[in-house]
N, C-alpha and C positions, 0 to 999 in steps of 0.2 A: 588610514583604516580605522573604522569605529570599533568600540569595545565589542559590539555584537558580532562584527565580522571576524574578530580575532578568536572568538569562542568556537571551537570545533564541536559540532554535534556528534554524539555517539551514533554509530550506524544503527538507525532504527530497523526493526524487524519488518519485513514485507508481510502484509496481512495473510498472504497465501502460505507463508512459512508458519505463521502462528496457527492457522486453521489446520494445516497438515500435522504439526507436532503436538498441538494442544487439544485437538478435537478428533480428527480422523483416525490417527494412529492409536491414541489411548482407548478409543471406543472399538478398536479392532475392525474398522470398516475398510473395505477396499475403496478405491477411487470410484469404481462403478457403483457400489452400494451407496456411497455418500452422494454421488451425483443423482441417483434415483431418489434418495431422501429429499434432496434440494430441488428436484424437478428440473434439472439441467442436464445437458449432454456430458458424457464422460470427458470428451476433449475440452469442453469449456472449463470444467472443474480442474482438470489436470493442468491446463495452462495457468490457472491461478495458483494452484499448489506448488508449481515449479517456477513461480515468479516471472512468467513470460507476459502476463497481462496485469493491468491495474484492477483493483477491486471496484466493481460498479456498485452504485447505490442499490440496484435491484438484487444483486448477489448478496450484499450486506443484509438486506431485509430477509432474504431466504435463510441465511445462516442464523440470524437472530431468531426467526420463527422456529427453525428446526432444532437449534442447539442452545438457545438462550444467551448467546453473546450479543451484547448491545450493538446495534447498527452504528450508533454514534461512536462507540469505541473503535470499531473496525475501520470506520472512515477516517477517524483521527490518526490511526496507525498508517493508513494509506497516505494521508496528507503529510505526516512526519517523514515517511519514506521518500515521498516526492520532493520535499524540501531538501533533504539530505542529498539526493541524487542531483538536484539542480545546483546546489552549492559546490559539489564536486566538479561540475562542468563550468562554473562561473568564470574561471580563468580563461577559458576558450572563447568566451563571448566578449567581443570587442565593441564597447559602446562608451563614448565619451560623456562625461557629466554635462548636463544642460547648463549653459551659461546665457543668461538673458543679455541681449545687446543693449548697451546704453544709447539713449537717443542723442 
């Protein structure tokens, strides 16, 4: 196992959790009101806030335009979250290392 595989990532925050606790709740917005501000449906925003779906680049732009949080920051959060989730599942993925056949 390499050094990088030994290092455990701290569980990154899902961007939906960040938006919920750092934007929506502090501003006193309901999910319906926040969805209206973002120009999306309530179910679409609710799914993100409850971490049932990934943050899309379109939603990240909407959040950036409405609330000033950088799209790039939000998408990096999503990427970090995805990497951590994949690492948790890595033991269940059975793939042998590639070995080139000698002629």
